[in-house]
N, C-alpha and C positions, 0 to 999 in steps of 0.2 A: 556714404558711402561705406565708412567705417563700421557705422552702427548697424547697417544692412549685414555687412561680413560678419559681425561679431553675433547677431543675431541667428543667422545661418550657420554659424559653427555649435554654436550653443544648441539648436534646433536638432542637428545633426548626432551632437554627443546624445543629448536625451533619446533621441530614437533609436541610437544604436544599443543604449543601457536596457531600453524596454525590451528588445529585440533578443538579448543575451539572456535576460530575466526568465521570459517565457519560454527559451529552450531549456533553461534549467528547472524550469517547473514539470517539463514534461519528459517523463521517464518512460521506459520502453518497460512494458508489463511482460512478464515470464509465466508468471500463473495468476488466475484469479478463480476464486471459488466462493459460493456462498450457499444460503439457503435461507428458507422462509422461519422465522419462530414464531410462537404463538403471539407477539403482538409487535412483530416490527421484523427486522433482518439480520443477517449475519454477515460478513464479507470477509474475505482475505486476499490480499493483493500483494505478490510478491515482484519486484520490480529488478531489472537486469546488474543493477548496482549493489546487491544484496540487503536493500531496504524492504520493508514491509509495512502493510497498514493494517491492522486488524480493527475491523469496525462493528459495532452493535449499534443497532439501531432502533426507535420505536416506533410506534404507531404516528406520533408528530416527528415532523423534520427536526425539530429542536432537541428531541430525545435521543441523542448520540453518544456513544462512548468511543473514542478513538485511541487506538494503542499503536503505538511506533517502536522500531527498532532496526535491526540488523539480524538478518538469518542465515545459518551455515547450512549447505546443502550437503548431505552424504549419502550417493546412491538415492535410497526412496526413504530417507529420513529427513525432517526439517528440525532445526535447533532455533530457536527465537530468542536473541537476546533483548528484551524489551528495555526501551530507554526511561520509563518511569514504574508504573506497576505492573502487575502480570492479570491478563483475565483469568476468571475460573476456568476457561478451558484449559490451561495450562501453558507450557511453554515448549513443547515436544509433540511433532507429528509426522506420521508417516503417510505416504501417497500410496494408495491401493486402491484397484477397479474403479478409477475415474473418483476415488474421494480423497480429501485432506481427513485423516481422523487423529485427533488430539487423544494423547495417550497417558498424559500424566497428571490431567487437571480433576477439579473436582467432580465432573461430570464428562462423559466421554462426546466430544465435539464431533460432528460429522458435517462436512461441508463437499457440496457439488462440485468437481471441477468443471469450468466453464472454457477455460483455456490453458492450455501447459504445454509449455517449452523446455521444462526440466526434464521429465519423463515421458516417453511416448509409448 
């Protein structure tokens, strides 16, 4: 009897931890944008908690660079603070005409906005 109660309690603890972990992984997206690149895709996703993910993908699924960090939003401007390295697109962008336009990189990256809850 004690063994059955112990197993039940341990199972409930494990299940509750898994549910908490899943909730932490699911973040609300407030902006996503992307474009097809010559040999893959470029994606930007900004989450409600001010984190973001900038992803460069290649033709093969394992050809992927992921840049993370925090973003500061001021009116139509986005200021990215990357956790590690900064992609060649740069760390400042503006939102204009349903596009995210990077303004200070080695090249001018333009991503078409699919979802935008920042600026309507």
